[in-house]
N, C-alpha and C positions, 0 to 999 in steps of 0.2 A: 595519638595516645588514646587507647580505650579507657573510658571512665570507669574507675574501680572504687571511688570514694564511698559508694553505697554499701560496700561489704562491712563497714564498721557498724551499720544499722541493720544488718541481716537478721531475720527472725531467729530467735534462740532455738537450738536443737533442730535446725533444719539445714540439710546439706546444701551446698552452693551449686551443685549440679545433680542431674538425675539421669538414669539410664532409660532409654526409649525402646519399648518392645518393637520388634520387627514383625508386626502383624497388621492386618487390615482393621479398619475401625469397627466393622460389624462383628469382629471376633470378640470385642468387649461385650456387646449385647448378648452374644451366645454364651459367654462365660457367666454373665449376670443371671441369665435364664437357667443355667445349670446350678448355680449357687443358691439362687432365691426363686425357684419356680412359682411359688404361690404368693410371693410378695407383690403388692401393687407397684407397678412401674409408673403408672399414671393414674391420677384421680381427676376425672373430668366432670365437674359439677355433681359429684357423687358417684359417677360410674367408675368402677375400679377395673383397670386392665392389668392383669398379672404379667410378670415377666415371661412366663411360658406362653400366654396368649399373644403377647407382643411378638415373640420370636416366631410363633406359628403364622401370624398374619404377615410378617416380613417375608417368610419363606414362600407363602402362597402368592404374594405379589410378585416375588422374583420369578416364580414358575410361570406366572401369567405373562410377564414381560418377555421372558425367554421364548414362550410360545408365539409371541407376536414378532419374533425375529430380532429382538434386542440382543446385542452381543457386546463383547468387550470393547470399551471405548465409546459406544453410542451414548448420546445425551438424551436424558428424559427430564422434562421440566415439572416443577411443582409450583402451581399458582394457587395458593391457598393460605388462609389465615392459620392461627394456632389451633389445630385440632389434632386428634389422634391420627387422622389421615396423613398429616404432614410427617409425623414421626415414623409411621410405618413406611411411607413412601421414601423418605430419606434413606433409610436402611435397606429397604427392599430394592431400590434402584441399584445401590452399590452391590447388594448380594447377587444381583443379576449380572455382575461384572461391568455395569454401566456407570455413567457419570451423572450425578445429581446436579440439576440447575435450578436453584431456588429463585423464584421471581416474586418481587414485591406485589402483594395483592391489591395495592392501591394504583398500580399502573393501568393505563387504559390505552387502547388503540395503538397509536404510533410507537409508544414506549414499549408496550407488550410485544408488538410485532417485531420491533428492532431486536429485542433480546432473544426471542424465539429463532429469528433468522440468523443472528450472529452466532448463537450457540449451535444451530443446526439440530435442535431438538426434534425427535421423531414422534414422541408421545408426550402428552401433557396430562397431568393429574390436577384436578381442580374441584371446587365445590359448586353445588347447584346454584347458589346465588351469584357466583362469578362467571358461570359458563356463558351467559349471554354476551359478555365481553369477548370471550374466546371465540365464540361463533362468528362475531363480526369480522375477525381478521384471519380466520382459518385459511381462506383461499390465498392469503398472501404469505403463507409459511410452508414449511416442509412437514408439518405435523400430520401424522397418518391416523393416530388413535387418540381419542379423548376419554379419559376415565373420570367419572363424576361421582363424588360422594356428597353426603348431606350431614348436617349437624345431628339430625335425628338418628343417624347410624350409631351414635355413641352417647347421646344425651339420655339420662335416666328418665323414667316416667315421672318420678317425683324428685326433682333436683334438690340437693342439700344446700346449695347457695344460689342466689338469684342468677338467672340466665338473662343476658341482655336482650331487650326487645328488638335490637338491631339484628339479632341472629334469627334467620328464617328457619323455624323448626319443622316446616313441611318437608315431605319427601318429594323433591323435585326431580323429575325424570325427563330426559330429552331424547328425541330420535337421533340416530347416528352417533350415539355415545355408548360407552360401556358403564354400567352401573357398578359402583364400588362393591356392593354386597355380592354381586355376581362374581367379581374377581376373587373375593375371599371364600366363596362357596365352592369354587372349582377344585377338583382334585389334580394333583400334579406335584412332582418333586422339583425343588429349586435346581438350577443348573450347577454343574461342577464349577468350583471356584477356580478361575483362571487368572485372577489378578493377584499381585503381591503388594507389599507396602510401598513400593516405588511407583506404582501406577496411579495415573490421574483418577480422581473419584468425585471431584467437586469443582464447580465453576460458579462461585458467587459473584455478583456484579457490584461494582462500586456504586455509591449513591449519587454519583454524577453531580456533585456540587460545583465542578469546574468543567463541564462539557458532557459529551456522550458517556454513558456508563461503560466501564471496561470489565471484561470477565477475567477473574483471577484464577489461574490454574493451581489447584491444590491436589496433593497426593495423599494417600492413606497415611504416610509417615508424617506429613505436616499436621494432620488432624490428631494423630496419636501423640505428637509432641505437645500440642496445646492442652490435651487432657491432663497432663502432669501439673498444670497450674492449680489443680484442685488441692494439691498438697500445701500450697501457699496459704490458703485460708482454712487449713485443717478440716477439709471436707471429708466426711466419713459415710459409710453405707447406712448409717442411722439418721443422717440428715434428712429433713423434709424440706423440699425446695419449692418456692413459689415462682412459677413461670408466667411473667407478664410481658416480657420483651418479645417482639415477633421473631419467629424462627427463621424467616428468610434472611434476616440480618445476622451477621456473624456473632455478635455479642449474645443475643438470645439463643442462637443455634448452638453455640458451644457451651455457654455458662448454664443454660437452662434446659438443654436437651442432651447433648453429647456427654458432657461431664457427669451429670446425674445418672444416666444409663450406664456409663462405663464403670461407675462405682456401686451400682446396685441400689441406688437411692430412689425414693418415691418423689415424684414431681406432681404438684397440684397445678393443673393447667387451666388458665383463663384464656378464652378467645378474645374477649374485648376488655380493655382496661376500664375499670370502674373502682373508684377508691373505696366505696362502701363494701362492695363485693370482696375486694382484696382484704379489707380489715376483718370481715367475717371469716374469710378463708384462713387468715393467720390465726385467729382465735380457735376456730373449729378443728383445724388439722394440726395445730401446734407447729406451725412453720418455724424452721430454724434459720434458713438462709433465703435471702431475696436479692437477686441481682436486677438492677433497674437502670433507668436513666433519670437524670436530675429533675426533669419536668414531672415525673411520677411522684417523686418525693415532695416536690413543691405542692402538688395537688393533694397528696395524702395528708400532709401537715395542715392543709387548709380546711380539712373536714371538721365541722362543728361537733361531730360525734366521736372524735378520736379517743377521748378519755373514757368513753363508754366500753371500749373493747379491751380485752386482755391480750396484749401482744408481747407478754413477757417471755414467750418461748423463743423469740428472735435472738439469735446469737451473732449473726452477721448481716449487715445491710451494706451494699456497695454497688458500684456500677461504673460505667464509662460512656463514651459516645459524646458527652458534653460535660464540661466542668461543672461541679456542684458549687454554686455560689457560697461563699464563706458564711454569709448570714443564715442560709438555709441549713448548712451543716451544724451550726451552733444551735439552731432551734431544734433540730433532730435530737441532738445530744441532751439538751435541756428537758425535752419532753419524754424521751425514751431511755436515756442513759447509753445509747448506742453511738459509737463513732463511725461515721461513714467511711467505708474503704473505697477510695477512688482508684480507678485503673485507667489504662490507656492501651489502645490497640487499633488495628486497621483491618480492612477486608484483606489486604495483602499479607497480613500476619495472622489471619484467621482468629482475631481477637487479641488477647492480652500479650503485651511485651513488658509493660511496666505496671506496678501495683504498689500501693502503700502497705508496709508491714503492719500487721494487726497491733503489735505492741507499741508502735510509734507512728501513727498516721499523721499526715499534715493536711491542713485544710486547703482546698482548691489547688490540689497538687496531683500530678500524674503518678507519683510514687517513685520507686526505684526499679531498675531492671530486674526481671525475674530470672529463673533458671536459664543459664547458658545464653543470655541475651547480651550481645556486644553492641555498644553504641558510641557514637561520637557526635559532636556538634561542629558544623562547618559553616563558613561564610557561603550563602547560597549563590553568590555571584562569582567569587574567586575560587571556591571549593577549598579554601585554606582551613585547616583545623583550628578551632578556637579553644580558649581556656575556660575553665570552670568560672561561672559568673557572667560570661558573655552570651549575648543572645544570638542564636543562629539556627540553621536548619538541622533537625534531628535525622541522622542516618543510622540504620539498624542492620545487624546480621544476627540471625537466630534460626533454630531448628524448624520453627513453624513458618518460615518465610516462603511465600509462594514461588512458583517456578517461572512465572512470566504472565503476560496478558494474552488471553486467547485470541488467536488470529490478529495479533497486533505487534509485530516485531519492532516497529519503530518506537512505540510507546514503551515497550519492554526495555529497549536499549537506553532510552532517556531516563528510565526509572532507577537504574543502577549506577554505582560509581565504584571503582576499584581503588582501595587504599592499602598500600603495602601488601598487595597480593590477595587481599580479602575483599569479596564483593559485598557492598552495603546497599540497602534500599534507601532511596531518597523519599522521605515521608512528605515533604512539602510543608511540614509543621515547624513553626518557629518556637523554640523553647529556650530555657536557660536552666542551668544546673547549679544548685547551691553547694556549699563546702561539704555538706553531709551526703552528697550524692543523690539528692532528691531532684526530680525534674518538674518543671513548671511550664505549662503551655503559655505562650505569648499570643500566638494566633496562627491562622493559616497564612502562609506567605502572600497569597493573593487577596487577602481580606484587609490588609493594612490600609489605614486612611492617612493620607498625606495632607495635614492641615498646616498651612503656612510653613512648610518645610519640616514640621515635627511629625514623627511617626506616632500614630495613635492606634492602639490595638483594641478593637471592639470588645474582646473578651474581658479585658481589664476594666473597661468602662462599665460593662454589664455587671461585673462583680461588685462595683461600687453601688450601682443602682439597686441591686437586690438588698442592700442594707437599709433602704428607705422603707419605713413601715407600711406604706401604701402599695408597694410594688409587688405584684404576684409573679409576672414574667416580663423580661426585657430583651430586646434585640436591637443592637446598634449597627448602623450602616453609615457609609460616607455618601454625601450628596454634593453635587457640583456647587461651587461658590466662586463668583467672579473675582473676589479679593483673596480669599484664603486657599483657592484651588479646590479644596474639599472642606466640607463642614461636617460636624458630627451630629447625627440625628438618632433619636431613640424612639422606637416603637414600644409602648408600654401597655400591659394588661394590668388593670388595678384590682386589688383585692375587694371582695364584697364589703360594702360598708364605707368605701372611700370614694365611690364614683361621683358623688356630688359634693365631696368635701375637699378634693385636691384638684388644683388646676395645673396645666402644663407649665405655667410660670412658676408655680410653687416648686415643681420638680427641678426646673432649670436653676432657680435660686439656690436650692439645697445642694445641687450638684456643684455649682460654682464654689460653694463653701467647703466642699469635701474633696474636690479634685483639682489637679493642676489646671491653670488657665487654658492651656491648649487642648486639654482632654475633654472637659465637660461638654455635654450636648447643648448646642445652641437651639436645637429644634426638638420638640417632644410632641409625639402624636399618640393619643390614646386609642387603642383598638380593642375590639371584643375578644379576639384571640389572635394567635400567631400561627402562620403556616408551619406545619410540621411534617416530617417523614413518618412512615408507619412505625419506625423504631423510636419516635419521640424527639428526634433532633429538630431543633428550630431551623427552618429553611431561610437562613439569612440571605441567600442569593436571590430568592424570590423578591424579597423586599428591596435588596440592592438594585435589581433590574428594574423594579418599579420606579425607583428614583433616577436611575441612569438613563433608561430608555422611555420613560413615561408610560410603561405598561400598567394595565390594571391587574389586580390579583387574579391569577388563574390563566392569564394570557400567555401565549408562547412568544 
């Protein structure tokens, strides 16, 4: 039985289904450039890039790639942080009839080499500060051409908001590479469009929390389908969007790049996350929408200068990737009057499948299925369908669903299940659905802690810990225990001002008073920071492996 209880809480005056244009994703950019040629598509620390300039740059890059022999179906990698280079490359590669492969700029050597080889990328586009990493592994890959850009290509002489000191503003040039400015200065027409909406255009890689990263095959129509989510939050062409999530990751890519460009919106782009810079940007550019990850909200709310800024222009703040602790959501509302709109999605669904309705959001909740998303909850072992209220694995069918894993038919076959003739994707996430049709994450199936026969879900324990006034961030893992099988351990980052006032024993005692006996952490370790992905997700597996295998942080 497909769950439909959520329709009773559907946003007012919003259709339950939408029509999906049969076009390529770059057609949206071309339309926005025709409609709003002089409007800023991107504001980069004060440098304004109009829609007409953006389209022109995309076409020049496409022409260059075609001149290098790139043709339909070839893969081109982007190994870069959030800069205008990334946006131009994303669309330029597709406009050249090729396939974009976004790569996490935090990856080094073996990880980078693996994705380049697995995807078969022939060209890589990167930035000067990252090129030395590329150079180390070039001989191990099929990469033929390296295009190198610099932050200085787009940073204004007098930035309007602070530029991170971690951004190298020099013009770095290397032998045996092609300079970005040269690419955009060459004359040439883009190739004839040979692709259609059914063709592959994107291979983002999973974040590899459970093994080697897998490439997810997305086509133009899956990207077009996900852009329709903009209607869910009443996104308009007059919205001003703050982009702080990394573009290589599907949430940042779709919510902060593809959707804004598709709707002719202006995006204020930050390369590095900094809460004070973000607050200045919100005030200066009158930001209306901000999609983020919960760790950014936690950090922003910890700013001692928060009340000094005028952030009244904000109309919507939301995100996904990790649940927002209830205590943090309440603080956001108390301080700003904004209710956090939490959503849920995966690389395989190119971002959102569930989101809270604006008129009735729930705290620490994935939300309800959005347009045309069908989902069920099954027993992960027996594959039996479960009733509302029961915990089980979420399975999904939707227009934005990927076509399979690149070069990995075995994993593709394992990822899908057929129910009554319909193919569903197995998310691996354990959820429950309440009577109103709202979905709540319980945890990753492989993250469950078995303590004396009781199932302990780390996300739930973390949610409790965030209610403690001294806790800034928390990550819960299972550790071996000779009596209980596994024990519950919490890694905690304390807020400023509490570091000499709260002990591990204090946290354990408080937890015991606020959680069931089998759930509360018996072990607490204070740390300076928690390991995170470039998108801001806490890397619980790194900490889990440290406990399980005795590894030090950063060891393989």
